[in-house]
C-alpha positions in Angstrom: -82.2 68.3 -64.0 -83.5 69.5 -60.5 -81.6 71.7 -57.8 -80.6 68.6 -55.8 -79.2 66.9 -58.9 -77.1 69.9 -60.1 -75.6 70.2 -56.6 -74.8 66.7 -56.3 -73.3 66.6 -59.9 -71.2 69.7 -58.9 -70.2 68.3 -55.5 -68.7 65.1 -57.5 -66.7 67.3 -59.8 -65.3 69.3 -57.0 -64.1 66.2 -55.4 -62.4 65.3 -58.7 -60.9 68.4 -59.1 -59.4 68.4 -55.7 -58.5 64.4 -55.3 -57.6 63.4 -58.7 -54.3 65.5 -59.3 -53.2 64.5 -55.9 -53.7 61.1 -56.3 -52.7 60.3 -59.9 -49.2 61.7 -61.3 -50.5 61.4 -64.9 -53.4 63.7 -64.2 -51.1 65.9 -62.2 -48.9 66.1 -65.3 -51.7 66.8 -67.8 -53.3 69.2 -65.0 -54.3 72.0 -67.6 -56.2 69.5 -69.9 -57.9 67.8 -66.9 -59.2 71.0 -65.6 -60.5 72.3 -68.8 -62.8 68.9 -69.2 -63.8 69.4 -65.8 -64.9 73.0 -66.5 -66.8 72.0 -69.5 -68.7 69.4 -67.3 -69.3 71.9 -64.6 -70.8 74.5 -66.6 -72.9 71.9 -68.7 -74.4 70.5 -65.4 -75.1 74.1 -64.0 -76.6 74.9 -67.5 -74.9 78.1 -67.5 -73.4 78.3 -71.1 -73.6 81.5 -72.8 -71.8 83.3 -75.6 -70.7 86.0 -73.0 -69.0 83.2 -70.9 -67.2 81.7 -74.1 -66.0 85.2 -74.6 -64.9 85.8 -71.2 -63.1 82.6 -71.1 -61.2 83.2 -74.4 -60.0 86.6 -73.5 -59.3 86.5 -69.7 -56.1 84.2 -70.1 -54.6 86.7 -72.6 -53.1 89.2 -70.3 -51.2 86.8 -68.1 -50.1 84.4 -71.2 -48.7 87.4 -72.6 -46.7 88.5 -69.8 -45.7 85.0 -69.0 -44.4 84.7 -72.9 -42.8 88.3 -72.7 -40.9 87.9 -69.4 -39.7 84.4 -70.4 -38.1 85.5 -73.6 -36.6 88.4 -72.0 -35.2 86.2 -68.7 -33.8 83.7 -71.5 -31.9 86.6 -72.7 -30.3 87.7 -69.3 -30.3 84.5 -67.8 -26.7 83.6 -67.9 -26.0 87.0 -66.5 -28.5 87.1 -63.5 -26.5 84.6 -61.2 -23.0 86.3 -61.8 -24.6 89.7 -61.0 -26.1 88.2 -57.6 -23.2 86.6 -56.6 -20.9 89.8 -57.2 -23.4 91.7 -55.4 -23.5 89.1 -52.2 -19.6 89.1 -52.0 -19.4 93.0 -52.1 -22.2 93.9 -49.8 -22.9 90.4 -47.7 -25.1 87.8 -48.6 -27.7 88.7 -45.9 -28.4 91.9 -47.8 -28.5 89.8 -51.2 -31.2 87.5 -49.4 -33.2 90.5 -48.2 -33.2 91.6 -51.7 -33.9 88.3 -53.4 -37.1 87.7 -51.3 -38.5 91.4 -51.3 -37.4 92.1 -54.8 -38.9 89.0 -56.3 -41.9 88.8 -54.0 -43.0 92.4 -54.9 -41.8 92.3 -58.6 -43.7 88.9 -59.3 -46.9 90.7 -59.7 -45.7 92.2 -62.8 -43.0 89.8 -64.1 -45.0 86.9 -63.2 -44.7 84.2 -60.3 -43.6 81.9 -63.0 -40.6 84.2 -64.0 -39.9 85.1 -60.5 -39.4 81.5 -59.7 -37.3 80.8 -62.6 -34.9 83.8 -61.6 -34.8 82.5 -58.0 -33.7 79.2 -59.4 -31.1 80.8 -61.3 -29.6 82.8 -58.5 -29.9 80.1 -56.1 -27.9 77.7 -58.4 -24.8 79.7 -58.5 -24.6 80.9 -55.0 -22.7 77.7 -53.9 -23.8 77.9 -50.2 -24.5 74.9 -48.0 -27.7 73.0 -49.3 -29.7 73.6 -46.0 -29.2 77.5 -46.5 -30.3 77.2 -50.1 -33.2 75.2 -49.6 -34.7 77.6 -46.9 -34.0 80.8 -48.9 -35.9 79.3 -51.8 -38.7 78.3 -49.3 -38.9 81.7 -48.0 -38.6 83.3 -51.4 -41.5 81.3 -52.7 -43.5 82.5 -49.9 -42.8 85.8 -50.9 -43.5 85.2 -54.6 -46.7 83.5 -54.0 -47.8 86.3 -51.7 -46.6 89.2 -53.8 -47.9 87.8 -57.3 -51.6 88.3 -56.0 -51.5 92.1 -56.1 -52.2 92.3 -60.1 -54.2 90.1 -62.2 -50.6 89.4 -64.0 -49.1 87.8 -61.3 -50.4 84.2 -61.2 -53.7 82.4 -62.3 -55.1 82.7 -58.5 -55.2 86.7 -59.1 -56.4 86.5 -62.7 -59.2 84.3 -61.8 -60.1 86.4 -58.5 -60.2 89.4 -60.5 -62.0 87.9 -63.1 -64.9 86.6 -60.9 -65.1 89.8 -59.2 -65.3 92.4 -62.0 -68.9 92.6 -62.1 -71.3 93.8 -59.3 -70.7 94.9 -56.5 -66.9 95.2 -56.5 -66.3 96.0 -60.3 -62.7 94.7 -59.7 -59.9 96.5 -62.0 -56.5 95.9 -62.3 -55.5 97.1 -58.9 -58.7 95.7 -57.1 -56.5 93.0 -55.3 -53.5 95.5 -54.4 -56.2 97.8 -52.6 -57.9 94.6 -51.0 -54.8 92.9 -49.8 -51.8 95.3 -50.2 -51.4 96.7 -46.6 -51.6 93.1 -45.7 -49.4 91.3 -48.0 -46.6 93.8 -48.4 -45.4 93.8 -44.7 -45.4 90.0 -44.9 -43.2 89.9 -47.9 -40.9 92.5 -45.9 -41.0 90.2 -42.9 -40.0 87.2 -44.8 -37.1 89.2 -46.3 -35.5 89.9 -42.9 -36.1 86.3 -42.2 -34.1 85.5 -45.2 -31.2 87.9 -44.2 -30.9 86.1 -40.8 -30.0 82.8 -42.5 -26.3 81.6 -42.0 -24.5 82.7 -45.3 -20.9 81.6 -45.2 -19.8 80.5 -48.4 -18.0 77.1 -48.7 -16.4 75.8 -51.7 -16.7 71.8 -50.9 -20.5 72.5 -49.5 -23.2 70.7 -51.3 -25.5 73.0 -52.9 -28.4 73.3 -55.3 -27.7 73.1 -59.2 -30.4 73.9 -61.6 -31.2 71.1 -64.1 -31.2 72.6 -67.3 -31.7 76.0 -69.4 -34.8 76.8 -71.2 -35.2 76.9 -74.8 -37.7 79.0 -76.6 -39.8 75.9 -77.4 -40.1 75.4 -73.4 -41.0 79.2 -72.9 -43.9 78.9 -75.7 -45.3 75.5 -74.1 -45.3 76.9 -70.8 -47.4 80.2 -72.0 -49.9 78.0 -74.0 -50.2 75.8 -70.6 -51.0 79.2 -68.7 -53.7 80.0 -71.3 -55.5 76.7 -71.1 -55.2 76.6 -67.3 -56.9 79.7 -66.8 -59.3 79.1 -69.5 -60.2 75.9 -67.7 -60.3 77.8 -64.5 -62.9 80.6 -65.9 -65.2 77.4 -67.0 -64.7 76.0 -63.6 -65.5 79.1 -61.5 -68.6 79.6 -63.6 -69.6 76.0 -63.2 -69.4 76.0 -59.3 -71.4 79.2 -58.9 -74.5 77.5 -57.9 -73.3 75.6 -55.0 -70.7 78.3 -53.9 -73.6 81.0 -53.6 -75.6 78.8 -51.7 -73.4 77.0 -49.2 -69.8 78.6 -49.1 -70.6 82.3 -49.3 -72.1 81.7 -45.8 -69.1 80.2 -44.3 -67.4 82.8 -41.8 -64.3 84.6 -42.8 -62.2 83.0 -39.9 -63.4 79.4 -40.6 -62.8 79.9 -44.5 -59.3 81.2 -43.9 -58.4 77.9 -41.8 -60.2 75.7 -44.2 -58.0 77.0 -46.9 -55.0 75.3 -45.4 -55.7 72.4 -47.7 -53.9 74.7 -50.3 -50.8 73.2 -49.0 -51.5 69.9 -51.1 -54.1 71.5 -53.6 -53.4 74.1 -56.3 -54.5 77.5 -54.6 -55.8 78.9 -58.1 -58.1 75.8 -58.6 -59.5 76.6 -55.0 -60.2 80.3 -56.0 -61.8 79.5 -59.0 -64.1 76.9 -56.9 -64.5 79.5 -53.9 -64.5 83.1 -54.7 -67.8 84.9 -55.7 -69.2 88.4 -55.6 -71.9 87.2 -53.1 -68.9 87.0 -50.4 -68.3 90.1 -48.3 -64.9 91.9 -48.8 -63.6 90.5 -45.3 -64.6 87.0 -46.6 -62.9 87.3 -49.8 -59.8 88.8 -48.1 -59.7 85.9 -45.6 -60.2 83.1 -48.2 -57.2 84.3 -50.6 -55.1 85.1 -47.4 -55.6 81.5 -46.2 -54.9 80.1 -49.7 -51.5 82.3 -50.4 -50.1 81.5 -47.0 -50.9 78.0 -47.0 -49.9 77.4 -50.2 -46.4 78.0 -49.7 -46.1 75.1 -47.0 -45.6 72.4 -49.4 -44.6 71.8 -52.8 -47.8 71.2 -54.6 -49.2 74.3 -52.9 -48.0 77.0 -55.5 -46.5 77.5 -58.8 -43.2 78.9 -57.6 -42.8 75.9 -55.3 -43.4 73.5 -58.2 -40.9 75.1 -60.5 -38.0 75.6 -57.9 -38.6 72.2 -56.4 -38.4 70.6 -59.9 -35.2 72.8 -61.1 -33.5 72.3 -58.2 -34.3 68.9 -57.1 -35.5 69.7 -53.7 -37.2 66.9 -52.1 -40.9 67.2 -50.6 -39.2 66.2 -47.0 -36.6 69.0 -47.2 -39.4 71.4 -48.0 -41.8 70.2 -45.4 -39.2 70.3 -42.7 -39.0 74.0 -43.0 -42.1 75.1 -45.1 -44.4 73.7 -42.6 -43.5 75.2 -39.5 -43.1 78.7 -41.3 -46.2 78.5 -43.0 -48.1 77.6 -39.7 -46.4 80.5 -37.9 -47.7 82.8 -40.6 -51.3 81.2 -40.6 -51.4 82.0 -36.9 -49.9 85.6 -36.8 -51.9 86.6 -39.7 -55.1 85.4 -38.2 -54.4 87.1 -35.0 -53.5 90.4 -36.8 -56.5 89.9 -39.0 -58.7 89.6 -35.9 -57.4 92.6 -34.2 -57.8 94.9 -37.3 -61.2 94.0 -37.7 
């Protein structure tokens, strides 16, 4: 198979990976299995199979899977108390203060308790607040932006960070547990704090008759175990995809300027940003390009429901409609994209 045939085959897989989950509800529901098959195909076409790759793919998901499983079991134990504690705090100290702590707390803790558990905590708290639906929807959207941003700071936080660190752990970056914190921390943490301030400004008057968000159902241990296994398969699939896409990423995408890649990655508003990370990030890229690529993926990922794991979890559990999310999420995301871009240009 010559170089052009390899590039053509990988390009076709890229299109299928990005478009099929968006077009097919069945594939979207079985995304992990679909990406696993695509990853196997990509590595086969690239002729990059090795024992080292298989070993890496098997080991890479273990840490985040263990974190998701352990945090899920702990949260199930305290779940019934979380909402009550939050409500009592809000009644005593004010819901503006509570909103700030919810957004900043879950945003920064998500890199350790995982974005999935942070989203479940958010859904639980929101379901007992009994505030007007519009306020609760906006709180959830702001908090999901913060969770999606904060979770990137360690490889435990979400699949995106796990994959990014895995792909950069060799030469020249030797990415370790705190690599993304050092790369993005001074950019991400102020954004999370700013989102907390924005949440504190939301109208927060309680109304007993107000239509509010309600969580669908409590989780069982079986649900927690299945979710952890899905995370394992998801990350495993992304390791294969990332390796398989290496030839075309190194040849074409690594040459794109940081600014262009930042805006191109707005497509993560409708496509899973962890999958895009597996397709894009490579050690050949400069540090500035990696930072811009990840920032674009993270910010745009909060704009619409499909863009990020916390969005999907909260929208499903709280029955938030796509239009409700977009009305507030898109303008907020665009404002953050523009502001971050200006700041990034001034700082470099």
